[in-house]
TIFI-141553 format. One record per residue: residue in three letters; x, y, z of N, C-alpha, C in turn. Coordinates in pm, whole numbers, plus 32768, in hexadecimal, padded with zeros to 4 digits. Example, Ala and Ser with C-alpha at 12.3 -4.5 7.8 and 13.67 -1.06 7.14 Angstrom:
BEGIN
ALA85277DC7830C84CE7E3E830C85287EB6830C/SER85057F1F82C485577F9682CA850A80038313/
//
This chain:
BEGIN
MET2AF027F1703A2A9927EF70B22A7B287E70DF/LYS29FF2897710629D9291B71362A16293671BF/ASN2A2A29B671DD2A5229DC726329E029C172C3/ILE2A0129A97341299A299773A829A92A07740D/ILE293E2A537420293C2ABC748628F02A8774FF/ARG29322A87757228F42A5675EE28B42ACD7636/ILE28332AC2764E27E32B31768427C82B1A7718/ALA27FC2B6F776E27E32B6677FE27612BAF7820/THR27132B72787526952BB078A0266E2B7E792B/ARG26222BCF797125E12B9F79EB257C2B3479C2/ASN25582AE17A2324FC2A737A01246B2A907A22/SER24462B0F7A3123B92B317A4523702B2279C0/PRO22EE2B0A79C222A32AF8794522B42B6B78E2/LEU22AF2BE8791422BC2C5B78BB234A2C637882/ALA23AE2C4E78D724382C5578A724532BEA783E/LEU241F2B73785324302B0777F123E92B29776E/LYS23742B657779232A2B8F7701237C2BF676B3/GLN23B72C5576FB24062CBE76BA24842C84767A/ALA24C22C2476BD25382BE2768325122B977604/GLU249D2B5A7605246E2B12758E24542B75751C/MET24202BEB753C240B2C5274D7248F2C7A7496/VAL24F62C8B74E925792CB074B625B32C3E7462/LYS25A22BC4749225D22B4F744625922B4C73BB/ASN25112B6673B424CB2B65733324FD2BD472D6/LEU25232C46731025592CB372C025E32C907288/LEU262F2C4372D426B92C2572AF26C82BAB7255/THR266B2B4C725F267E2ACB721A268B2AD27182/PRO26582B37713D26782B3C70AE270D2B497092/SER27562B8270F527E52B9A70E1283D2B327127/VAL28142B09719E28672AAF71EF280F2A4C723B/ASP284B29DF72682807298572C3281129BE7350/CYS27AD29A273A227AB29D7742A2788296A748E/LYS27B9297C75062799292475762779297B75EE/ILE270D295C763426E329AB76A82718296A7728/ASN276029B877782791298D77FB274129D87866/SER26E6299478AA269529D6790F26D029BF7999/MET26BF2A2479F026F72A1A7A7726A52A6F7AD7/THR26B12A507B5626702A9F7BBF26CB2B127BE5/SER26912B897BF226E12BFE7C1826CB2C207CAB/SER27282C6E7CE1271B2C9A7D6C269B2CEA7D80/GLY26752D377D1A25FC2D887D24257E2D367D32/ASP25842CB77D05250E2C607D0F25022C1D7D97/THR25722C167DE125742BC27E59257E2C0F7EDD/VAL25B52C8B7EDB25C92CD27F5925452D097F8E/SER25452D28800F24CF2D64804D24BC2DF28019/GLN24442E27802E242A2EB1800124892F128045/LYS24A62EFC80C625012F55810F258C2F5180D2/ALA25BE2ED880B826432EC9807D26462F007FEF/PHE25D92EEF7FA725CE2F237F1E25E52FBA7F1C/LYS25A830007F7C25B630907F82264030BA7FB2/GLU267A306B800D26FB308E8049277030757FEB/HIS276130197F8E27D22FEE7F3C27C1300F7EA7/GLY278430817E8D278730B37E04270B309D7DB2/GLY26A230677DED262630597DA3263630037D28/LYS260030347CB725FA2FE37C3E26832FC17C04/GLY26EC30067C3127712FE27C0627942F537C29/LEU27512F1D7C8F27672E917CB727382E307C4C/PHE26DE2E5C7BF326AF2E047B87271E2DEB7B20/LEU27852E407B2227F02E357ABF28662DE17AF0/LYS28772DD67B7228F22DA17BAD291D2D1C7B73/GLU28C92CB77B7D28EE2C317B4E28FE2C2B7AB6/LEU28AF2C797A7028B92C7A79DE293E2CB779B3/GLU29682D2079F729E82D5D79D82A5C2CFF79F9/GLU2A502CB67A672AB82C547A892AC22BE87A1F/SER2A502BC279E62A4E2B5E797B2A982B917900/LEU2A8B2C1278E22AD42C4E78732B6B2C51788F/LEU2B8E2C7A79082C1B2C85792C2C612BFD792E/LYS2C182B9579562C522B0E795C2C472AC478D7/GLU2C172B0D78702C092AD877E82BAC2A5F77E0/LYS2B4A2A5E78382AE229F778322A6F2A2377D7/SER2A662AA577C12A012ADF77672A422B4D7715/ASP2A012B6F76A72A362BD8764E29EC2C5C765C/ILE296A2C55767329192CCD768528B42CB376F5/ALA28802D1E772F28162D13779327A22D6B7768/VAL27282D3C777D26B02D86775826722DC577D5/HIS26542E4577CD26152E8B783E25A12EE2780D/SER25442EFE786724EC2F71785625402FEA7879/LEU2547304C782125A030BD78382581310678BA/LYS2503310678E324DF314C795F2520310D79D9/ASP2551309079CD2593304C7A3C262930657A40/VAL265E30AC79DB26EE30BF79D1271431477A0B/PRO276C314B7A6F279731CB7AA827D132277A3D/ALA27C532AA7A5227F6330B79F0288D330079DD/ILE28D432DA7A46296432C87A3D298432357A54/ILE29C631F679F429EF316A7A002A88316379F5/ASP2ABE30F27A1F2B4F30DC7A172B7E30EF7987/ARG2BEF313079762C22314F78EF2C4C30D378A1/LYS2C4F306078E22C6C2FE478992BFA2FC1783A/PHE2B842FF978552B0C2FD3780B2AD8304677B4/LYS2A87302077522A44308176FC29B2305976EF/ILE295A30BD76E328CB30A676D328A030D37647/ILE2856307D7601281E309E757E2788307D7580/THR273430DD755926A530BF7552268B306A74D7/ILE261D302174DB26002FC5746E256B2FCB744C/SER254C2FD773CC24C42FD473992475305173C3/LYS23F4304F73A8239C30C073C4237A30C57459/ARG234B313A74842320314B750E2290311D751B/GLU227630CD758121ED30A875A221AA312075E4/ILE2128311E75F420E2318B7638212531A576BF/ALA2149322376D821973246774F2140326077CA/SER20BE326677BA2064328D78262061322A7899/ASP2040325F790E2013320C797D1F7E31F17968/VAL1F4E318679A71EC03163799A1E84313F7A21/LEU1E02314E7A281DB631237A9E1D78309B7A84/ILE1D8C30407AE21D492FBF7AE21CEA2FBF7B5B/SER1C6C2FA17B461C0C2FA07BB41B962F467B92/ASP1B642F017BF51AEC2EAF7BE11A6D2F017BEC/ASP1A792F767C2C1A002FC17C4E19F4304C7C0E/TYR1A6330827BDE1A5F310C7BAE1A9D31167B22/ALA1A63316C7AD01A90317B7A451AFC31E47A35/SER1B1032387A9C1B7432A17A921B9B32D27B1D/LEU1C0C33167B261C3433527BA51BCF33B97BD3/GLU1B9534007B731B35346A7B941AB934327BD9/GLU1A9733B47BBD1A2133767BFA1A3E333F7C85/MET1ABD33307CA71AE032ED7D241AC8334A7D9C/PRO1A9133157E081A8033657E821B06339A7EB3/LYS1B06340B7EF61B82344A7F211BCF33F67F87/ASN1B8B33977FC81BCF3343802B1BEE32B77FF3/SER1BF432AB7F701C0D32297F311C9531F17F59/VAL1C9F316C7F581D1B31267F761D5930FB7EF1/ILE1DD0312F7ED21E0E31187E4F1E9930DE7E62/GLY1EB9307A7E141F3930377E1F1F9E30667DB7/THR201830817DE4208830A07D8B210930977DDA/SER2175306F7D9721F8306C7DD9224C30E67DB3/SER2215313E7D60226031AF7D29224D322E7D7C/PRO22B932697DB122AD32EA7DF7227333577D9D/ARG229433537D1D225E33B67CBE21C733AA7CB4/ARG2196332F7C9D2106331B7C9220BF333E7D14/ALA20FC33187D8520BF33367E0720B633CD7E1C/ALA211F34167DF7211E34A87E0920B234EA7DB3/ILE20A634BD7D36204034F77CDF1FB434D77D14/LEU1F9F345E7D441F1E34397D7D1EFE348E7DF8/ARG1F6234A47E4D1F4C34F67EC61F3335877EA1/ASN1F6B35B37E311F51363A7E021EC036477DD5/ILE1E8A35DB7D9E1DFD35DA7D751DA335D97DEF/SER1DC635857E521D79357F7ECF1DD135507F41/GLN1DE135A47FA61E2D357D801D1DE5350F806B/ASP1D6834F780481D1B348F808E1D2E34058051/PHE1D6833FD7FD81D8633797FA01DE1332E8001/LYS1DC432AF80151E1D325A80641E7232088002/ILE1EF5321C80081F4F31DA7FAA1F8A315D7FEB/VAL1F7830ED7FAA1FAD306D7FDB202230457F82/ASP209330257FC1210D30017F7921042F717F49/ILE20FF2F5C7EC620FE2ED47E90216B2EC37E28/ARG21B02E517E2E22172E307DCC21F62DAA7D8E/GLY224B2D817D2E22372D007CEC22172D127C59/ASN220F2CA17C1121EF2CAA7B83215C2CCF7B70/ILE21352CE27AF320AE2D147AD720422CBA7B12/HIS204F2C377AFC1FE82BDC7B2E1FE32BDB7BC7/THR20572BE97C06205B2BF17C9920112C6C7CC9/ARG20262CDB7C861FE32D567CB01F4D2D507C97/LEU1F252D137C2A1E962D037C101E562CAD7C7C/THR1E9D2C467CA71E6A2BF07D121E622C3C7D96/LYS1EC92C8B7DB21ECB2CD87E2E1E592D3D7E33/MET1E302D717DBF1DC22DD17DBD1D452D917DF9/SER1D2D2D127DD71CB82CCC7E0D1CD02CA17E9D/ASP1D472C677EB71D642C327F3D1D652C9E7FA7/LYS1D922D157F831D9D2D837FE41D252DE17FDE/ASN1CC22DBD7F8E1C482E0F7F7F1C682E9F7F58/LEU1CC12EAD7EF61CE42F327EC71C7A2F647E65/ASP1C652FE77E661C0730237E071C42302B7D7B/GLY1CC530297D731D06302E7CF11D9D30277D00/ILE1DE230117C931E7430177C901E9E30667C14/ILE1F16309E7C1A1F4E30E97BA91FC3309A7B71/LEU1FC1307F7AF0202C30377AAD205330817A2D/ALA20C0305479EF20E8308A796E209A304578FF/ALA2067309378A2201D3059783220732FF877E2/ALA20F4301877D3214C2FCA777D21512F3777A3/GLY215F2F1B782521672E92785120E62E457835/LEU20762E84784E1FF52E4478341FE22E2A77A0/HIS200A2E87774C20012E7576BB20572DFF768E/ARG20D22DFB76BF212E2D91769521002D0776C3/MET20B72D03773220852C8477661FF92C637732/GLY1FC22CB976DC1F3E2CA076A61ECE2CB0770B/LEU1EE22D0B776B1E812D1E77D71E3A2DA677CE/GLN1E2B2DD677541DEA2E5A77411D5E2E5D777A/ASP1D1C2DEB777D1C912DE877AE1C862E097842/LYS1CF52E05788A1CF52E2679181CF42EBE7931/ILE1D172F0978C91D282F9A78D81CA12FE178DB/LYS1C8B303179421C113081794A1C2731107917/GLN1CA23146792D1CBA31D079031D4E31E478E4/TYR1D68322078701DEF324E78501DFD32DA788D/LEU1E5B32EA78E81E6A336A792D1EB533CD78D3/PRO1E86344978C91EBE34AA786A1F5334C37880/LEU1F9F34BF7813203134CF781C205A35577854/GLU200A35BE783A203236447864200E366178F5/THR1FBC360F79341F9B362579C11FD235B57A19/PHE1FC9353979EA200134C87A34208234A079EB/ILE20E934F479FE216434E979AD21B1346B79D2/PRO21D33417796F22133396798A22A633A179AD/SER22E0332F79CF2370332879EC23C0333C796C/ALA243B336C797C24973376790B24A732EC78CB/GLY249732E6784924AB32687801243632097804/GLN23C932307841235731D4784B232231B177BF/GLY230F313077A722DF31017725234D30E076C1/ILE23CC30F676EA243C30DF768E248A306276B9/LEU24A5300B765A24FE2F997671258C2FC3764F/CYS25ED2F90769B26782FAE767C26CF2F34768D/ILE27432F3B764F27A72ED2765828222F0A769F/GLU28552EBF76FF28D32EE27741293E2E807710/LEU29B32EB576F02A202E6176C12AA52EA176E9/LEU2B0F2E5176E42B932E8777012BBE2EE57691/ARG2C052F4D76B42C2C2FB376522C852F7B75E2/ASN2CCB2F0E75FD2D252EDA75962CE12E797535/GLU2C5E2E6775432C152E0B74EA2BE92E55746C/GLU2C492E7F741D2C2A2ED373A92BDB2E89733E/LYS2BF72E08732B2BB12DBA72C62B1C2DAF72E6/ILE2AFE2D9273652A722D87738F2A302E11738B/GLU2A792E7673B32A422EFE73B32A132F267327/LYS2A5F2F0472C12A392F25723829B72EE07210/ILE29A42E65723F29272E1C722328B22E627268/LEU28C72E8972E6285D2EC8733628372F5272FF/GLU289B2F9A72CF28803022729E281D3023722A/LYS28162FB571DF27B72FAB717127272FA271A4/LEU27182F7A722226932F6A725E266D2FDF72B7/CYS26C6304172BE26AF30B773122660311E72C3/VAL25F3315172FC25A031B872BD25D1324172EF/LYS25FC32957291263F331272B425EE33697314/ASP256D337F72F7251B33D4734E250F339B73DA/VAL2506331673E424FC32D57468257D32E974B5/GLN25EF32D57472267032E974B52681337A74E0/ASP265833D8748B2663346674AD261034887529/CYS25953456752F253F347175A2257834307620/ALA25AC33B8761225EB33737684266033C376B9/ASP26B433F6766027283444768926FE34C476D2/ILE26973506769F2667358276DC263135667769/GLU25DE34FF777625A334DE77F8260E34B6785D/ARG266E3465783126D63437788C273834A878B1/GLN274C3505785627A035797877275D35CC78E5/PHE26DA35DE78DB26903628794226A235E579CB/ILE268F356179D0269C35177A4D272935217A85/GLU278B35157A2C2817351A7A57283A35A17A95/ILE2811360E7A55283136947A8927E836AD7B0D/ILE276D36837B15272036937B91275A363B7BFE/ASP27A335D27BD627DD35717C32276F35207C78/GLY271134F17C2626A334A27C5C26B6340F7C3E/ASP266C33BC7C87266C332D7C6D25DC32FB7C72/CYS25C932777C6A254132427C6324F532517CE6/MET253C32777D5224F7328D7DD024D633217DE3/SER24F233737D7F24D134027D84244D341B7D3B/PRO23F934747D72237934957D2D239234EF7CB4/ILE23C634B47C4823E934FF7BD023A934BE7B57/GLY236C350E7B03233734DE7A84236935367A13/VAL238634FA79A123AF354A792C238F34FB78AE/HIS23543540784D232F34FE77D02345355D775B/ALA238E352D76F723AA357D767F236B353B7605/ARG233D358D75A9230C355A7529233735BB74BC/ILE234235887444236E35D973D322FD35E4736F/GLU22D9365E734E2271367A72EA22AB36DA7283/LYS22B636A7720922F536F4719C2384371671C8/ASN23A4379571D4242D37BA71FA243437F07289/LYS23CE37CF72D923C83801736223D0378E73C7/VAL241137A874372412374C74A923B637877514/ILE23563739753F22FA376375A92317370C7622/ILE233D374C768E23633702770623123733777E/ASN22D636D577C7228E36F1784222DB36B378B6/ALA22E836FE7923233236CB799522EC36EF7A17/TYR2309369F7A7E22C536AC7B00232536817B6E/ILE232E36D27BD7237B36AE7C4E232736D47CC7/SER2327367D7D2C22CE36927D9E2311366A7E21/THR22DA369E7E8C22FA36657F0F22B735DC7F16/VAL22E835867F6E22B134FF7F79221D35027F9E/ASP21F535647FEE2169356A8019210D35AA7FB1/GLY214535D97F4220F536117ED620BF369D7EEF/ARG20E036D87F6120A7375B7F8220E637CE7F33/LYS216537BF7F1021AA38277EC321E837E77E48/HIS21DA38297DD6221437F17D5D223438607CF9/ILE2288383D7C9A22A538937C27228038437BAB/LYS223638807B53220E383F7AD6222138A47A64/SER2258387579F6227238D27988226B388B7901/LYS224438D7789D224638A8781222A7390077C5/HIS22FD38C177792366390A7732236738DF76A0/VAL236B393F7645236F392275B523EE3961757B/ASP24373911752E24B3394474F424C93907746A/ASP2524394074202546390E739B2597388E73A7/ILE257E382F734E25C437AF7350265C37C37343/LYS2686383373062715384E72F7275A385C737E/ASN270E387B73E72746388E746C2736381274C4/LYS271B379E748426FB372674D0276736FD7535/GLY27E5371E7517285036F775712853374275F4/ASN280A37B175FC280C380576752785381576B8/ILE271A37E27678269337FE76AB267E37C77738/GLY26A8374E77502696371277D526E03761783F/ARG275B3788781F27AD37D6787C276E385E7898/GLU274138A27830270839277840268A39247897/LEU263538BF788125BC38B678D225DE38927962/ALA2640383A7975266B381779FD26A038917A46/ASP26EC38E57A002721395F7A3F26AF39BC7A6A/ILE264639C47A1825D13A167A3D259139DF7ABC/PHE2581395B7AC42545391C7B3A259B39347BB6/ILE261E392A7BA62678393F7C18266D39CF7C4B/LYS26653A2E7BEF26563ABB7C1725D13AD27C5F/GLN256C3A7F7C3F24E83A8D7C7D24DD3A407D02/GLY254939FC7D2B254A39B97DAC253839237DA9/ALA255638E47D39254138537D2D259138047D94/GLU260D382E7DAE266137E47E0B262637E57E98/LYS25ED38567EBD25AD38617F41253538027F4A/LEU24E637FB7EDE247337A07EDE249F37107EEF/LEU251336EF7EB6254536667EBC2596364C7F3B/GLY259E36B17F9225E2369F80112679369F8007/LYS26AE36EA7FA6274136ED7F94277B37707FC8/
//
């Protein structure tokens, strides 16, 4: 009889889609069962969401399922996973990275450049809001949460001129036709881990870890580690206006990073190129440069 791996996931449409993707990757080796559940991050108010750790709340119930041995692995979007997690758990990236860009969705405009300076734009991300305010202090930012379809509906219901979402989620849900503009990675820098799927499991699950490691793409894992190291050293979370994106070309790592005040008026942005041999220190070195330039002050620390 084949082993059965029980996959914990949130029960949102995108999370279920991602769990199904992981199941399909694993089924040549093992049988899988998906355990879906509602997370605290899906149910709390926006105020409570910000007060109690932001996207870390998306992990709470899934981690409890692992600890109580009701599930064997949990599937997450890496951008939702805090840079520091409990040492009982381990994170492994899986498969290739989807497009990491943010995108503009709009019924009326084909690009941010075409939008009037007083446009009303929806996003729940402090990072996206800060970058938008840096483009125009006249933009009116409306806080919207929920799954992709909920946000698309809110765009119409609230008469928004546009919303900003991650390209990865729209691609995975087959909603590419909704995208009006892919925002440039070097100017609209995404969240750490954006576009990457990851698996969380208990550290003692060595047998499952060996199966997962076969599905891990080295360059994706390296970029994930660099981006998460930057966030960890900066001591940022999903409620901080921080963006960082790494890519590997030949033997070079190219990393773009951004830190801003919440109002977008002051920011630090930098591009850093280093040899792949230094991959273990690149995130730390760039974070140290940002700290010397006043990043902590921008973040209110």
